[in-house]
C-alpha positions in Angstrom: -0.1 0.1 0.0 1.2 3.5 -0.7 0.1 6.5 1.3 0.4 10.2 0.6 0.4 12.5 3.6 0.3 16.4 3.1 1.1 19.0 5.6 1.4 22.8 5.7 -1.9 24.3 4.8 -3.4 27.0 6.6 -4.7 30.6 6.7 -2.7 33.4 5.0 -3.3 36.8 3.9 -3.3 37.8 0.4 0.2 38.4 -0.9 1.7 35.8 1.7 3.4 32.4 1.3 2.9 29.0 2.2 4.7 25.8 1.8 2.8 22.6 1.3 4.7 19.1 1.8 3.8 15.7 0.8 5.3 12.5 1.9 5.0 9.0 0.3 5.3 6.0 2.3 4.9 2.3 1.6 6.1 -0.3 -0.8 7.2 0.8 -4.2 10.5 1.4 -6.0 10.1 5.0 -7.4 7.5 7.6 -8.0 6.9 8.5 -11.5 5.0 11.9 -11.5 4.3 13.8 -8.6 1.5 16.3 -8.8 -0.4 18.9 -6.8 -4.3 19.5 -7.5 -6.6 21.7 -5.8 -10.3 21.9 -5.5 -12.1 25.0 -4.5 -15.9 24.9 -3.2 -18.2 24.0 -6.0 -15.5 23.6 -8.5 -13.9 20.8 -10.1 -10.5 19.4 -9.0 -7.7 20.9 -11.2 -4.1 20.3 -11.7 -2.0 22.9 -10.4 1.6 21.6 -11.2 3.3 18.5 -12.0 7.1 17.2 -11.8 8.5 14.2 -13.4 10.8 11.6 -11.9 14.1 11.5 -13.9 14.8 14.9 -15.4 12.3 16.7 -12.8 10.6 18.6 -15.7 7.9 20.6 -14.4 4.5 22.1 -15.6 2.3 24.7 -14.1 -1.2 25.8 -14.6 -1.5 29.2 -15.8 -2.6 30.6 -12.5 0.3 29.0 -10.7 3.2 30.1 -13.1 5.5 32.6 -11.7 4.0 32.3 -8.2 4.2 28.7 -7.4 7.3 26.1 -7.5 7.2 22.3 -7.2 10.2 20.6 -5.8 10.8 16.8 -5.2 13.2 14.9 -3.2 13.6 11.3 -4.5 15.6 10.2 -1.7 13.1 11.2 0.8 9.9 10.5 -1.5 8.6 13.9 -0.8 7.3 16.8 -2.8 6.7 20.5 -1.8 4.8 23.1 -3.2 6.1 26.6 -2.6 3.3 29.3 -3.0 4.1 32.9 -3.0 2.1 35.9 -3.7 -1.2 34.1 -2.7 -4.5 35.4 -3.8 -7.9 34.7 -2.5 -8.8 32.8 -5.6 -6.0 30.3 -4.5 -8.3 29.2 -1.8 -8.9 25.4 -2.1 -8.2 22.0 -0.7 -4.8 21.0 -2.1 -4.2 17.5 -3.0 -0.8 15.5 -3.5 -1.1 13.0 -6.2 1.5 10.4 -7.4 1.7 8.1 -10.1 3.4 4.8 -9.2 3.8 1.8 -11.5 0.8 2.9 -13.5 -1.5 3.2 -10.4 -2.3 6.6 -8.9 -2.6 7.8 -5.2 -4.1 10.6 -3.5 -3.4 12.4 -0.3 -6.3 13.3 2.0 -5.9 17.0 1.2 -4.8 20.1 3.0 -6.9 23.3 3.3 -5.4 26.7 2.1 -7.4 29.7 2.9 -6.2 33.0 1.6 -8.0 36.1 2.9 -8.1 39.6 1.3 
């Protein structure tokens, strides 16, 4: 079994920063793609950013470009999401997502609330 556990959410004022972390544990050799998704109330879950395993290529949703940074540590099986210049529209539950051996896994989510 594989578990993903997120941490680091919270309440922040607009313009502030937060760091989300996700740690993967369980039985696996390596993690293919590591991603962050988010879901705002009444909205569909959307991909925020992704990072590949080997060359660690990254991709960001337009709303995240220039403000968010995804980092992974393959030795620790962790992925971080650094969020700067947060806006009220970034308010959502943020989910860690991993693809391992053609199966996908989700974390439980962590709430990020940005006040104006």
